[in-house]
C-alpha positions in Angstrom: -0.2 0.2 0.1 1.7 2.8 -1.3 0.7 6.7 -2.2 2.1 9.4 -4.4 1.2 11.8 -2.1 2.1 10.9 1.5 3.5 14.6 2.5 0.4 16.2 1.3 -3.4 16.9 3.5 -5.9 14.8 1.7 -8.8 17.6 1.5 -11.4 15.4 2.6 -10.3 13.8 5.5 -9.9 15.9 8.9 -9.3 14.6 12.4 -11.8 15.3 15.3 -10.1 18.7 15.7 -10.8 19.9 11.9 -7.1 20.0 10.9 -6.5 18.3 7.6 -4.9 14.9 7.9 -1.5 13.9 6.3 -1.2 10.4 5.0 -2.5 7.3 3.9 -3.8 4.3 5.8 -1.7 1.4 6.3 -2.0 -2.5 6.9 -2.1 -1.6 10.6 -0.5 -4.9 11.7 1.0 -5.2 15.5 1.9 -7.5 18.1 2.7 -7.1 21.9 6.1 -6.6 22.6 7.2 -6.0 18.9 8.7 -2.4 19.6 10.9 -3.6 22.9 14.2 -2.9 21.3 13.4 0.3 20.1 11.9 1.4 23.5 14.3 0.1 25.5 16.9 2.2 23.3 14.9 5.4 23.5 14.7 4.9 27.2 18.5 4.7 27.7 19.4 7.4 25.3 16.5 9.9 25.7 15.4 9.4 28.8 17.3 12.2 30.6 15.9 14.5 28.1 12.4 13.3 29.0 13.2 13.8 32.8 14.1 17.4 32.0 11.1 18.4 29.8 8.6 20.6 31.3 6.0 18.6 29.1 7.1 15.6 28.3 5.0 13.8 25.8 5.7 11.0 23.5 3.8 10.3 20.1 3.2 6.6 19.1 2.6 7.6 15.3 0.9 4.3 13.5 0.4 2.4 16.5 -1.9 0.1 14.1 -5.1 -2.1 14.7 -4.3 -2.8 18.4 -2.9 -0.4 20.8 -0.5 -2.4 22.5 2.9 -0.5 21.3 1.4 2.8 23.1 0.7 0.9 26.4 4.2 -0.7 26.3 5.7 2.6 25.3 4.4 4.4 28.3 5.7 1.6 30.7 8.7 1.5 29.1 9.5 5.7 29.2 8.2 5.8 32.8 11.1 3.6 33.9 13.1 6.4 32.7 10.8 9.6 33.1 8.1 9.2 35.7 6.0 12.1 34.0 6.1 10.9 30.5 3.0 10.7 28.6 2.2 9.4 25.3 -0.3 10.0 22.8 -1.1 7.3 19.9 -2.1 8.9 16.7 -3.8 6.5 13.7 -5.3 7.8 10.6 -7.6 5.0 10.5 -10.7 5.9 13.2 -11.7 2.6 13.9 -8.6 1.8 15.2 -8.7 5.0 17.5 -12.1 4.1 18.7 -11.0 0.8 19.7 -7.9 2.1 21.4 -10.0 4.6 23.7 -10.8 2.1 26.2 -7.2 1.6 27.1 -6.7 5.2 28.3 -5.8 6.3 31.2 -3.6 8.6 33.0 -0.8 9.2 30.7 -2.1 7.9 27.7 -4.1 9.1 24.9 -5.3 8.1 21.5 -6.0 10.9 18.7 -7.3 10.4 15.4 -4.6 12.0 12.7 -1.7 11.5 10.7 1.9 13.2 10.2 0.4 16.2 11.1 1.0 15.2 14.4 -2.6 16.0 15.9 -1.7 17.4 19.5 -0.7 20.7 21.4 3.0 21.8 21.7 5.9 20.3 20.4 6.3 16.7 21.4 9.7 15.4 23.2 9.5 12.2 20.9 7.7 11.0 18.1 8.4 7.0 17.7 7.4 5.8 13.9 7.7 2.6 13.5 6.6 0.2 10.5 4.7 3.3 9.0 7.0 4.4 6.1 7.6 0.7 5.1 4.5 1.1 3.4 5.4 4.0 1.3 7.4 4.8 -1.6 11.3 5.7 -0.9 11.0 9.4 -2.7 8.2 10.3 -0.1 10.8 10.1 2.9 12.4 13.0 2.8 9.1 15.1 3.1 8.0 13.0 5.9 11.1 13.4 7.9 11.1 17.1 7.0 7.7 17.5 8.4 8.0 15.5 11.4 11.2 17.2 12.7 9.7 20.4 12.2 7.0 19.1 14.9 9.6 18.1 17.3 10.4 20.5 20.4 13.1 22.7 19.3 16.9 22.5 20.4 17.9 25.2 23.1 21.0 26.2 24.8 20.8 23.2 27.2 19.1 20.3 24.8 19.5 19.0 21.7 15.2 19.2 21.2 13.1 16.4 20.3 13.7 12.8 19.0 12.1 11.2 16.1 12.9 7.5 15.9 11.5 6.1 12.4 12.2 2.4 11.3 11.2 -1.2 11.1 11.4 -4.2 12.6 9.9 -8.3 12.3 6.8 -9.5 13.2 8.0 -10.2 16.9 10.6 -7.5 16.8 13.8 -10.1 16.7 15.5 -7.6 14.5 14.8 -4.0 14.1 17.0 -1.1 12.2 15.8 2.5 13.1 17.1 6.0 12.0 17.4 8.8 14.9 16.5 11.9 13.9 16.2 15.9 15.7 15.0 18.8 14.4 18.1 19.7 12.4 17.7 16.4 10.9 18.9 12.8 10.7 21.5 11.8 13.5 22.3 8.3 13.8 21.2 4.6 12.7 20.8 1.6 14.8 20.8 -2.1 14.2 19.5 -4.3 17.0 19.0 -7.9 16.9 18.1 -11.1 19.3 21.7 -12.3 18.9 21.1 -16.2 19.3 18.3 -15.6 15.9 21.1 -13.9 13.7 23.6 -15.9 11.1 25.1 -12.8 10.2 24.7 -9.1 10.9 23.9 -8.5 7.0 20.5 -10.9 8.1 19.7 -7.1 9.4 19.2 -5.9 5.9 15.8 -6.9 5.2 14.8 -4.7 8.1 16.4 -1.6 6.9 14.1 1.5 7.0 12.5 2.5 3.8 15.2 5.6 3.4 17.9 3.0 3.1 16.5 -0.4 2.3 16.7 0.1 -1.7 20.5 1.7 -1.1 22.0 -1.8 0.1 23.6 -2.4 -3.5 27.1 -2.0 -4.4 28.6 1.5 -4.1 26.4 2.2 -1.7 27.6 3.6 2.3 25.1 1.1 3.7 25.9 -2.1 1.4 30.0 -1.3 2.3 29.2 -1.4 5.9 26.9 -4.5 6.3 29.9 -6.1 4.0 32.3 -5.0 6.6 30.1 -6.0 9.4 29.9 -9.3 8.2 33.8 -9.5 7.8 34.4 -8.6 11.4 31.4 -11.2 12.2 33.2 -13.8 11.0 36.7 -12.5 12.4 35.2 -12.7 15.8 34.0 -16.8 15.2 36.3 -18.0 17.9 34.6 -15.5 20.3 31.2 -17.5 19.8 32.6 -20.3 22.5 31.4 -17.6 25.1 28.4 -16.9 23.2 26.7 -14.8 20.6 27.1 -11.8 22.8 30.6 -11.6 23.2 31.3 -12.4 19.8 29.1 -9.4 18.8 30.9 -7.4 21.1 34.2 -8.3 19.5 32.7 -7.6 16.0 31.7 -4.3 17.0 34.8 -3.3 18.7 36.6 -4.2 15.3 33.9 -2.4 13.0 34.5 1.0 14.8 37.9 1.1 13.5 36.8 2.2 10.5 33.3 3.4 10.8 31.6 5.9 13.3 30.5 3.7 15.8 28.5 6.5 18.2 27.7 4.0 21.2 29.7 2.1 24.0 30.0 -1.8 24.7 26.9 -1.1 27.4 24.6 -1.1 24.3 26.4 -3.4 22.5 25.7 -6.0 25.2 22.2 -5.8 24.4 22.3 -6.9 21.0 22.9 -2.9 19.2 25.1 -0.6 17.3 24.5 3.1 16.8 26.5 4.4 13.5 26.5 8.4 12.6 24.1 8.9 9.8 26.6 10.8 7.4 28.5 7.4 7.1 25.5 5.6 5.7 23.2 8.0 4.3 22.4 7.2 0.5 24.7 8.9 -1.8 23.4 11.9 -3.7 20.8 12.9 -1.2 21.3 15.6 1.5 23.1 14.1 4.9 20.4 16.8 6.6 16.7 17.3 6.5 15.9 20.5 7.4 12.9 21.8 8.8 10.9 24.5 6.8 10.3 28.3 8.4 6.5 27.8 8.0 6.6 24.8 10.5 9.0 26.3 13.1 6.5 29.0 14.7 3.8 26.3 16.0 
């Protein structure tokens, strides 16, 4: 299911607040605990920013046919930021109606799309398995729109965080891009290591901005090739377990690639790399927010 106008409002579709809804209805498939890896990473890396925020609002954009991911996001964020609130946003009205019985203190559901129908600027927008169903050439416009809705940076904070990516049906393999108001920052690869034959198995879960770029000559292809080589070289560590093999492979990989995290995250089956090292050739390394959106 794709659309050629995902970044433009549909004039006949409006939210309950009367604003034009931006986007298209997608399949809405979801499962409990599917986004646990992404949620844990968000809590670990963005929890401090949520704690400091005057109004720590997080948006679960496109939560799907059931509200499990929004419910779970609230619980996981509150381990790091007890005042965090989650707003689940869905473009299909029937899904919003079905989710309403799950509302409670800190958790609400709204009808809407990429326009993000919440007041103020969210500290977090999570969009998992949403852009997977759009066309690659629509991604930059959607990123731009969503980044423009994030809490702005100031002298003490980098601003809000957009996390956009894709995972398999039960959350064993996941790849996501983290973006701020200024544009893309990092790409994170995460996996249940016991199910991984080689790091390049994660290629099938690359987000839409990268999945069609896993071809010779593109940075993400070179990165996965080098990761497989480091994984093969670390084979002797397999006797200590897949986790130790992964840590050794990432440590070797960091000699040639700008790995942005530490062994504490590698132990979780993750590795985070600077976006600029993996960005598709010929495309801008950043996605600036349009001036007209900054005044919201």
